[in-house]
N, C-alpha and C positions, 0 to 999 in steps of 0.2 A: 507382517510389517510392524514396526514400532508404533504403538498406539498412545503413548504418553505425549501430551502436548509439550512442545519446546517453549512456547511462549504465547502471549495474548497481546494483540495490538489494537488500540482504540484510535479510530481515525475520524476526523471531523473536517469537512470542507469549509473553507473560508471564502469570503468575497475577494476575488482577485483585485477589484478596484481599490481595496485597502492598501495595495502594494504598488500602486501606480507611481512611476518616476521616483522611486526611492531605493537606496541600496538595501539589499536583504539583511545585511549585518545590522544596519541602523534600525530597521523596522523590527527585526527579531529581538534586539535588546530592549527596545521600547515596549514591545508586546509582552515580553516576559516581565519586565519591571512594573508596568502599569496595569496589565490585565491579569496575567497568570498568577503572579505571586500573591496579590490581594485575594484572588479567587480561592487559591489553595489555603491561605490563612483562614478565610471566612468559612469555607465549607468543610475543611478537614481539621482545623484547630492545630494546636501545638503537640509535639511529641511529649513523652513522659518526662524528658529532661528539660521541658519548657523551651525546646528549640523548634524553629519552624520546620515544616516537612519538606519545603523546597530547598534545593541546593544548587550551587554552580549557576551557570548562565549559558546562553547560546554564544559559543566562541569557536566552533569548528565548522568551516565552510567546505563543502564538497560540491564540485560541478561535474555533471555527466551529460552525455548524449544518449537519448533513449528512443527506441522504436519498438512498436508491437507489430507482430506478423500474424497473418492468417491466410487461408486460401480465398480465392474470389467468392466461393460459396459459403464462407465463414464456418468451415468444418470444425475448427478448433473451438470457436466460441460456442457453437451449438453443442459441443461435447463438454462444456464447462471448463475448457482449457484456455490458458493464455500463454503466448510465447513472446518473451521479451528479450531484446538485445540492448545491452547497456555498456557504455565505455566511459570510464572515469577520465576526466580531462583536467581536474584540479583537486588537490588534496593528497592525503597519504596514498601511496601506491599508484599515483596517476602516471608516473613516468613510464612510457613505453607500454602502457596497459593494453592488454588484448581485450576484445569484446568478451563480456560474460553473457552467456545465453541461459535463460531461465525458462523452464516449463512448469506451469502451476496448474493444478486442479483445485478448483474452489467451488464449494456448494454448501448447502445448509445441513446436509446429512453427515453427522459426525462419524458414524460407523462406516459408511461407504468410503469416505476419505481416509479414515484410519486403516482400512483394509487394502488400500490401493498401492500397487507396486509401481512407483515412479522413480526409477533409478537412472543415473547417468552412466555413460560409457567410459569416462575419463577417470584417471587416478585422483584428480583434484575436484571431482564432483562432490557436492555437499547437499544433503537433503534435510528439510525441516518440515515439521508438522505444527501448524499454528492455528489459533483462532483469530479471525479478523472481526472486529467489533465496530459497527457504525451506528448512527442514529436510526431509530425505527421510523422509516419513511418510505413512501413509494412515489414513483413518477406519476404526474398527473395524466390520467388516461385520455383526456380530451385531446383531439387532434391539434397539432401545432402548438400545444402548450409546453412551455419550458419552465416548469416549476415542480416542486415536490410537495406532497401532502404529508403532514405530520400530525400525530395524535395530540390531544390537549395535554395529556400527561406524558412527558418525554420519557423515552425508554431506549432500548438498544436492539439491534438485529445482529445475530451472530452467523458467520459463515466460517467454514473450516477449510484449510488449505494444506495440501502437500505440494511442496515445490522442490525442484532440484536445479542447482546453478552450477555451471562449470565454464571455465575459460575455453574458448574455441575459435578457430578461424571461421569467419562468417562471410565468405566471398560469395558471389552470385551463384556459383555452381552448387553451393550448399543449401540454397534457399528453395528447397522443395520438401515435400513430405518425406521423401526418402532421406534427404539430408538431415531432417529432424530425427528420423528413426535411427540414424547412425549415432546421434548424440544421446537419444533417449529411447532405448530399445523396446520399451513397452507401449509406445505411443499408438501403434496400429491397434493393439488390443483395447486401449482406452477409448479410441474413437469408435471402434466397432461395437464395444459394449454399449455405447450410447445410441446404437441403432443406425449407424451410417457406415458407408463403405469408404475404404481408403484407396486412392489411386496414387501410388508412390511417386509418379513423375509429375504430380500437380505442383505447379510453381506457386510460391508464396507472394503475397503483396503486403505492403506495410502501411501503417497509418502515418500521421505527421511525424517529421523529425522533431524531437522535443529537446530543448535545452533545459536541463534540470538543475536547479540550485537547491541545496539542502544545508540547513544550519542545525548543528547538534550541540550537546553539552549540558543543557539544563535537565534537572532530574527532580523527582518527587519520591520521598520515602513513604511507602504505604504500610510498613510494619512487617514483622516476621521475616525480615531479610528480603522482601520484595521491593524492588526499585523500579519506578517508571522512568524510562529514558525518552525525553522529548525530541521531536524533530519537526522543524518547520520547512515545508517543501513548496517550491514554486516551479510550475511548468510553463515554458514559453513554446508555443507552436511556431517555430521559425527562429533562426539564429539572430535576426535583426530586431525582433520585437523588444520594446522597452517595458511593456505592460504584460504581466503574466496572464495566461489563459486560465490557470488553475492554481489555487493555493490550498494547502492542507496543514493542519496541526495534528500531531499524533503523539501518543506515548506508548512505549512497548515494554512489557514486563516479561522477563524470563521466569519460567516456573521453577519450582524446587522439586525435582524428580517427578515432573508432570502435575504437580499440585500447586494450588494457590490458596493459602489459608483463608478462612472465611472473613476475618476482620479486614485483611488486606484487600480481598475481593470486593467487600462492601465499600471500602474507601475508594477503590478504583472506579466502581460504578457510580458512587456519589459524585466524584470528581467529573466523570464524563457527562453525566446528566446535567451537572451545574455548568459545564462548558457550553452545552447546547442552549441553556436558558440565559445565563449571565452574559454570554458573549453574543447575544442575539443580533446586535448591530454589526457583528463581524461574520456571522454564519452565512454560507452560500445557500440560497433557497431555490436555486435553479436545477441543480443536479444532485444525484445521489451516489454517483460512482466516478472516481477519477480514471480508472483503467478503461471503462467503457468509452470515454471521450477520446482515448488515444488509439483505438482500434481503427483498422481500415474503414473507409466510408460506409461500406455496405453492412458492416458488422456492429456498429454502435449507433447511438442517437445522433441527431444533427448537432454539429458543433457551432 
């Protein structure tokens, strides 16, 4: 399998209360102008040509419907797998869009993920190998606690993911482990490698139906041709909710033939650590994972 990283994505959960009763476009523009641009200027300085490292702004809105699926026994979650269904409802390519089904393996071991065969069955299947970077933090182990514990010196936690996405019909007859196997032929092997058995006729259950709003367009130039592309994402658990359940700011960098030059990597790290400290009034201190909150009830933490 291809072992070169396609990209690195830095993800930081924000307090959803910051986005109460406001349009995401207006909040995104204000967040970029008042928070991110000054932070980038202060922490990264100017480029050699005395130009700022930030560019553009949040100006592209995408809306989707998202659901995550698993078995009632959480077979996929226990195997470090996540199965996502996503349908774009607004933005480019939204007209008549078919569901896109993604199967992702994510864990901390680079070499296990790099060696994993996770292919799709369709001609339009696309596979990526990425590093997901989050703040270094853990969920509070005390019962009934809804908070995270962070070190005094902020840092990062890396996990590596191989994921395959393909458009597919996702009707009720497909929503079994056998139906997933039709789309992703190695899934039985991946589950069994984790020490569990696969019952092909096991029906899948889903987590909450999520209305997802994403604003893109803002960027940061990290040097050596590496550009961080920002996205501000809001998740609403239920179509009628006016206040988001989850908010996240992220920036994603494509690698250059699997590499990220040292100076660019250091700037990306400095920026992400600064986001954790300088945006402390914005940062979510209750949860450490967006996806975990979207899983079926038995497979994730209490919502």
